C-alpha positions in Angstrom: -1.2 -10.0 -8.2 1.9 -8.1 -7.0 5.4 -9.1 -6.0 8.0 -7.9 -3.5 10.0 -6.1 -6.2 7.3 -3.4 -6.2 8.0 -2.4 -2.5 10.5 0.3 -1.8 13.4 0.1 0.8 12.6 1.9 4.1 8.9 1.9 3.5 6.2 0.3 5.7 3.3 -1.5 3.9 0.1 -3.2 4.9 -0.1 -6.3 2.6 -2.1 -9.4 2.1 0.3 -12.0 1.0 -2.3 -14.7 0.3 -6.0 -14.3 -0.6 -7.2 -16.3 2.4 -5.0 -14.5 5.0 -5.2 -11.4 7.1 -3.1 -8.3 6.7 0.6 -8.0 7.6 2.6 -4.9 8.3 6.0 -5.1 6.6 9.1 -2.9 6.2 11.5 -3.5 3.4 15.0 -3.3 4.9 17.2 -3.8 1.9 17.2 -5.4 -1.5 19.7 -7.4 -3.5 19.7 -8.4 -7.1 17.1 -11.1 -6.5 15.8 -10.8 -2.9 14.4 -8.5 -0.3 15.1 -8.5 3.4 11.7 -7.9 5.0 10.6 -7.2 8.6 7.1 -8.6 9.6 5.6 -6.9 12.6 3.3 -9.1 14.6 3.6 -9.8 18.4 7.3 -9.6 17.7 9.4 -8.5 14.7 10.4 -11.3 12.4 13.0 -10.7 9.7 13.1 -12.9 6.6 14.5 -13.0 3.1 11.9 -13.0 0.3 12.5 -13.5 -3.5 11.6 -10.3 -5.3 9.4 -12.5 -7.5 7.4 -13.9 -4.5 3.8 -13.0 -5.0 1.7 -10.7 -2.9 -2.1 -10.9 -3.3 -2.7 -7.2 -2.4 -0.7 -4.2 -1.4 -3.3 -2.5 0.7 -1.5 0.6 1.8 1.8 2.4 2.1 1.8 4.0 5.5 2.5 7.7 5.6 4.7 9.3 8.2 1.8 10.2 10.5 0.3 6.7 10.5 3.8 5.3 11.0 4.4 7.5 14.1 1.1 6.5 15.6 1.7 2.8 15.0 5.3 3.0 16.4 3.9 4.7 19.6 1.4 1.9 20.0 3.7 -1.0 19.0 6.6 0.2 21.3 4.2 0.9 24.3 4.6 -2.6 25.8 8.4 -2.4 25.4 8.6 0.8 27.4 6.3 -0.6 30.1 8.4 -3.7 30.3 11.6 -1.7 30.8 10.0 0.4 33.5 8.8 -2.7 35.4 12.3 -4.0 35.7 13.5 -1.2 38.0 
């Protein structure tokens, strides 16, 4: 069992927060003495505060720069298409 205090600021991770749940892509935005400000990337980005001691069932992977660029291109594709459709 892991906790949010193991995750580094500015990094993107694939995590499984609970044993019976799927994977989530998260980015650690900042940390305070006791908490972390975390972005969850699903259909839309959700930003929440988590206690550093909040448990994580598994840290599956730290995304490297190449994987992150590929994901950003895919994730932002719909946003670019939406902006183009407005013209």
